[in-house]
C-alpha positions in Angstrom: -123.1 -140.5 39.8 -120.4 -140.1 37.3 -117.3 -137.9 38.7 -115.5 -135.8 36.2 -111.7 -135.8 36.2 -111.8 -132.3 37.2 -113.9 -133.1 40.3 -111.6 -136.1 41.1 -108.5 -133.6 40.8 -110.3 -130.9 42.9 -111.2 -133.5 45.5 -107.5 -134.7 45.7 -106.2 -131.1 46.2 -108.9 -131.0 49.3 -107.2 -134.3 50.8 -103.7 -133.2 51.2 -102.6 -129.7 52.1 -100.0 -127.8 50.3 -97.9 -127.7 53.6 -97.8 -131.7 53.7 -96.6 -131.7 50.0 -93.9 -129.1 50.9 -92.8 -131.2 53.7 -92.6 -134.2 51.5 -90.9 -132.4 48.9 -88.1 -131.1 51.3 -87.5 -134.5 52.7 -88.0 -136.6 49.8 -86.3 -134.7 46.8 -87.2 -134.9 43.2 -89.7 -137.8 43.1 -91.4 -136.3 46.2 -91.7 -133.1 44.3 -93.9 -134.7 41.8 -97.2 -134.1 43.3 -96.7 -130.4 43.7 -96.2 -130.5 39.8 -99.5 -132.7 39.4 -101.3 -130.3 41.5 -100.1 -127.0 39.8 -98.9 -127.8 36.4 -102.2 -126.5 35.0 -102.1 -123.4 37.0 -98.4 -122.4 36.3 -99.2 -123.3 32.5 -102.2 -121.1 32.5 -100.4 -118.3 34.3 -97.7 -118.5 31.0 -100.5 -118.7 28.4 -102.1 -115.9 29.6 -98.8 -113.6 29.2 -97.1 -115.6 26.4 -100.3 -116.4 24.4 -98.7 -119.5 22.6 -99.4 -123.0 24.0 -95.9 -124.2 23.1 -94.0 -121.6 24.8 -96.2 -121.5 27.8 -95.5 -125.3 28.3 -91.7 -124.7 28.0 -91.9 -121.9 30.7 -94.0 -123.9 32.8 -91.4 -126.6 32.9 -88.7 -124.1 33.4 -90.6 -122.6 36.5 -91.2 -126.0 38.0 -87.4 -126.7 37.9 -86.4 -123.2 39.4 -89.1 -124.0 42.1 -87.6 -127.2 43.0 -84.2 -125.9 43.2 -85.6 -122.8 45.5 -88.2 -124.8 47.6 -86.2 -124.4 50.7 -86.5 -120.7 50.4 -90.4 -120.9 50.8 -91.2 -119.6 54.1 -94.8 -120.0 54.2 -95.7 -123.4 52.7 -99.5 -122.1 52.6 -98.5 -119.7 49.7 -97.1 -122.5 47.6 -99.7 -121.8 44.5 -98.8 -118.1 44.8 -95.3 -118.6 45.0 -95.2 -120.6 41.9 -97.3 -118.1 40.1 -94.7 -115.4 40.9 -92.0 -117.7 39.5 -93.9 -118.4 36.2 -94.4 -114.7 35.9 -90.7 -113.8 36.2 -89.9 -116.6 33.7 -92.5 -115.1 31.0 -90.9 -111.4 31.6 -87.5 -113.1 30.9 -88.8 -114.9 27.9 -90.5 -112.0 26.4 -87.6 -109.8 27.1 -85.4 -111.9 25.0 -88.0 -111.7 22.3 -88.3 -108.2 22.3 -87.5 -108.1 18.5 -90.9 -109.7 17.6 -93.4 -107.0 17.4 -96.3 -108.5 15.7 -98.8 -110.0 18.2 -99.6 -112.4 15.6 -95.9 -113.9 15.8 -96.8 -114.8 19.5 -99.9 -116.5 18.6 -99.5 -118.4 15.4 -97.3 -121.7 15.9 -94.5 -122.2 13.0 -94.8 -124.8 10.3 -96.9 -125.5 7.4 -100.4 -126.3 7.8 -100.9 -130.4 8.3 -104.0 -132.4 7.5 -107.5 -131.2 7.8 -108.1 -132.2 11.5 -104.8 -130.7 12.5 -105.7 -127.6 10.8 -109.1 -127.4 12.1 -107.6 -127.8 15.5 -104.7 -125.1 15.0 -107.6 -122.6 13.6 -109.7 -123.3 16.8 -106.7 -122.6 19.0 -106.0 -119.5 17.2 -109.5 -118.1 17.7 -109.4 -118.9 21.2 -106.2 -117.0 21.9 -107.6 -114.2 19.7 -110.4 -114.0 22.0 -108.4 -114.3 25.1 -106.3 -111.4 23.9 -109.1 -109.2 23.9 -109.5 -109.3 27.8 -107.1 -107.3 30.1 -103.9 -109.3 31.7 -106.0 -109.8 35.0 -109.0 -111.1 33.4 -107.0 -113.3 30.9 -105.1 -115.1 33.7 -108.1 -115.5 36.1 -110.2 -116.9 33.1 -107.5 -119.2 32.1 -106.9 -120.7 35.8 -110.7 -121.0 36.3 -111.3 -123.0 32.9 -108.1 -124.8 32.5 -108.8 -127.6 35.1 -111.3 -127.3 37.7 -109.7 -124.9 39.9 -112.4 -123.3 42.2 -112.6 -119.4 42.6 -111.3 -119.6 46.1 -108.1 -121.6 44.8 -107.7 -119.0 41.9 -108.0 -116.3 44.5 -105.3 -117.8 46.8 -102.8 -118.4 43.7 -103.5 -114.8 42.6 -103.6 -113.4 46.5 -106.5 -111.4 45.7 -110.0 -111.5 47.4 -112.8 -113.9 46.2 -114.7 -111.1 45.0 -112.0 -109.9 42.8 -111.9 -113.2 40.8 -115.7 -113.3 40.5 -115.7 -109.8 39.1 -113.1 -110.5 36.9 -114.7 -113.7 35.6 -117.9 -111.8 35.3 -116.2 -109.0 33.1 -114.5 -111.7 31.0 -118.1 -113.3 30.1 -119.6 -110.1 29.3 -116.7 -109.6 26.8 -116.8 -112.9 25.3 -120.0 -114.4 23.9 -121.3 -117.4 25.5 -120.4 -120.2 22.7 -116.9 -118.5 22.8 -116.6 -119.1 26.8 -117.4 -122.9 26.0 -115.0 -122.8 23.2 -112.2 -121.2 25.6 -112.9 -123.9 28.1 -112.7 -126.8 25.6 -109.6 -125.7 24.1 -108.0 -124.8 27.4 -108.7 -128.4 28.9 -107.6 -130.0 25.8 -104.3 -128.0 25.5 -103.1 -128.4 29.1 -99.8 -130.0 29.8 -100.2 -133.7 29.2 -100.1 -136.3 31.8 -96.4 -136.9 31.4 -95.6 -133.4 32.3 -94.4 -134.2 35.8 -92.1 -137.0 34.4 -90.6 -134.5 31.9 -89.9 -132.0 34.8 -88.3 -134.9 37.0 -86.2 -135.7 33.9 -84.6 -132.1 33.8 -84.2 -132.1 37.5 -82.2 -135.6 37.2 -80.0 -134.4 34.3 -79.2 -131.0 35.9 -78.6 -132.7 39.4 -80.0 -129.6 41.4 -79.0 -129.1 45.0 -81.4 -130.7 47.3 -83.8 -127.9 48.3 -83.0 -126.9 52.5 -85.9 -125.6 54.6 -85.4 -122.0 55.7 -83.9 -121.5 59.0 -86.8 -120.0 61.4 -86.5 -116.1 61.5 -85.6 -115.9 65.1 -82.7 -118.3 64.8 -81.6 -116.3 62.0 -81.6 -113.3 63.7 -79.7 -114.8 66.7 -77.1 -116.2 64.3 -76.5 -113.0 62.7 -75.9 -111.2 65.9 -73.3 -113.6 66.6 -71.2 -113.2 63.7 -69.5 -109.9 64.6 -68.8 -110.8 68.3 -67.2 -114.1 67.4 -64.7 -112.3 65.1 -63.0 -114.0 62.2 -64.1 -117.5 63.4 -68.0 -116.2 63.1 -67.6 -115.0 59.6 -66.0 -118.4 58.8 -68.8 -120.1 60.4 -71.3 -117.8 58.7 -70.2 -118.5 55.1 -70.3 -122.2 55.8 -74.0 -121.8 56.7 -76.4 -123.5 54.3 -79.1 -120.5 54.6 -78.2 -117.9 52.1 -79.2 -114.9 54.2 -76.4 -115.6 56.8 -74.0 -115.9 53.9 -75.3 -112.6 52.4 -75.1 -110.7 55.6 -71.8 -112.0 56.6 -70.5 -111.0 53.2 -71.9 -107.6 53.6 -70.1 -107.2 57.0 -66.7 -109.1 56.3 -64.6 -106.0 55.0 -65.2 -104.4 58.6 -63.5 -107.5 60.2 -60.5 -107.2 58.0 -57.0 -106.6 60.2 -53.4 -107.7 59.6 -54.1 -110.8 61.1 -57.2 -111.8 59.5 -56.6 -110.5 56.0 -55.5 -113.8 54.3 -58.5 -115.7 55.8 -60.9 -112.9 54.7 -59.2 -113.0 51.1 -59.9 -116.7 51.1 -63.5 -116.1 51.9 -64.1 -113.6 49.5 -62.5 -115.6 46.7 -64.8 -118.6 47.6 -67.8 -116.4 47.7 -67.3 -115.2 44.3 -68.7 -118.7 43.2 -71.5 -119.0 45.9 -74.8 -120.3 44.6 -76.5 -117.3 45.7 -76.1 -114.2 43.5 -76.3 -111.7 46.3 -73.3 -113.2 48.1 -71.4 -113.0 44.7 -72.5 -109.4 44.4 -71.3 -108.6 47.7 -67.8 -110.5 47.2 -67.4 -108.5 44.1 -67.5 -105.2 46.1 -65.5 -106.2 48.8 -62.3 -108.1 47.1 -61.5 -105.3 45.5 -61.6 -103.1 48.6 -59.1 -105.1 50.5 -56.0 -103.3 51.4 -53.0 -105.0 49.3 -50.5 -103.9 47.2 -51.5 -102.5 43.7 -49.6 -105.3 42.1 -51.4 -108.0 44.2 -54.9 -106.6 43.4 -54.0 -106.3 39.6 -52.7 -109.7 39.3 -54.7 -111.8 41.7 -58.1 -110.0 42.2 -59.0 -108.3 39.2 -58.8 -111.3 37.0 -61.2 -113.1 39.4 -63.8 -110.2 39.1 -63.3 -110.3 35.4 -64.7 -113.8 35.4 -67.9 -112.5 37.0 -68.7 -110.5 33.8 -69.9 -113.9 32.4 -72.2 -114.5 35.6 -75.6 -115.8 35.0 -77.0 -113.1 37.2 -77.4 -109.8 35.4 -77.0 -108.0 38.7 -73.5 -109.8 39.3 -72.5 -108.6 36.2 -73.4 -105.1 36.5 -71.7 -104.9 39.9 -68.4 -106.7 38.6 -68.5 -104.0 35.7 -69.1 -101.0 38.1 -66.3 -102.3 40.6 -63.8 -102.8 37.9 -64.5 -99.4 36.4 -63.2 -98.3 39.7 -60.0 -99.8 38.8 -60.2 -99.4 35.1 -56.3 -99.0 34.9 -55.6 -102.3 35.9 -58.2 -104.1 33.7 -57.1 -105.5 30.4 -59.3 -104.0 27.7 -59.7 -107.1 25.4 -61.3 -109.3 28.1 -63.9 -106.4 28.8 -64.5 -105.8 25.1 -65.2 -109.3 24.6 -67.8 -109.5 27.6 -69.3 -106.3 26.3 -69.7 -108.0 22.8 -71.3 -111.0 24.4 -73.7 -109.2 26.5 -77.3 -109.3 25.5 -79.2 -107.4 28.4 -79.4 -103.7 27.4 -79.0 -102.5 31.1 -76.2 -104.6 31.7 -74.7 -103.4 28.3 -74.8 -100.0 29.8 -72.5 -100.8 32.6 -70.1 -102.6 30.3 -70.0 -99.7 27.9 -69.2 -97.5 31.1 -66.5 -100.0 32.1 -64.9 -99.8 28.6 -65.0 -95.8 28.7 -63.1 -95.9 32.0 -60.7 -98.0 30.6 -60.0 -96.1 27.5 -59.9 -92.9 29.8 -57.3 -94.5 32.1 -55.2 -95.5 29.3 -55.4 -92.0 27.6 -54.4 -90.6 31.1 -51.5 -92.9 31.0 -50.4 -91.5 27.6 -51.3 -94.6 25.5 -53.6 -94.8 22.2 -56.5 -96.9 21.8 
């Protein structure tokens, strides 16, 4: 009896659990992460394709999603949710991608690859892809994703339901509704095109190549919740030593909580230690830690001159943070100290900002600076 590639893939998925793959990846690094990519590359690609409706962009986004997944692997508390977790990362990357391309308004621009038509065979392949994308576009987003996941590479209804975290009956209904909207011959075409356009066999190798170039921090397993709660309770009781130890923790929730509490532990004896912790935390890998540090460092009781000369420049650097939320918090915190903020740096950050929501905060900072200068009798 002939065994199809899809059947072999499904069988392999049953042999090794997600929890085992997760444990191996945590212990082994990028190479041990490859089996997770192999198992879910078509699923992550399918989720991206359902939202972006472009094969090339979907593959790029899938690669980005796996790179982020490896770097955040230690934050996954329930390895049985691995598929659903990867799906959520892919969705967030799709949202970011679409936000960056907000100026593109025609749906055709999302569906047609650029460049001139090639030879006849390539042209026929391109027309077939576009016909399938146009057909899938007629489905609802939920139907689109479910159909793509089901047909792309042998994922069972139960596996699709697990990734989408919906009942099996919901997946069956979505597939039934999708088949009802598309003709039978179109469904066959959809399946053929999805299988042929799925990520190539070297996809996992390309993800590992990116990981090796980026040299990401190795993933760390999450601290069990009870241990984390016990550790948090000890922070305040240990005084400044507790905060120092907490900020050295590899577990970001510990550092986030310590950073939110640390301003209450400032005294004359501990001020310089706290300031040193806050300065270091402005460059913490976790964006919530950096956000809390931005708030706290400008609240420390020091002379106006020290705040202006030492702290404000550090927070100004956060206007270029990779996180929108950190940039917004930095702009807001600086607006409360607008008289000490040099307007050229703030104006440069405003001009460089691309996120509309963050631009609003940057513009608020500029207004606060101009008002402060006006009150001081200066002209802009």
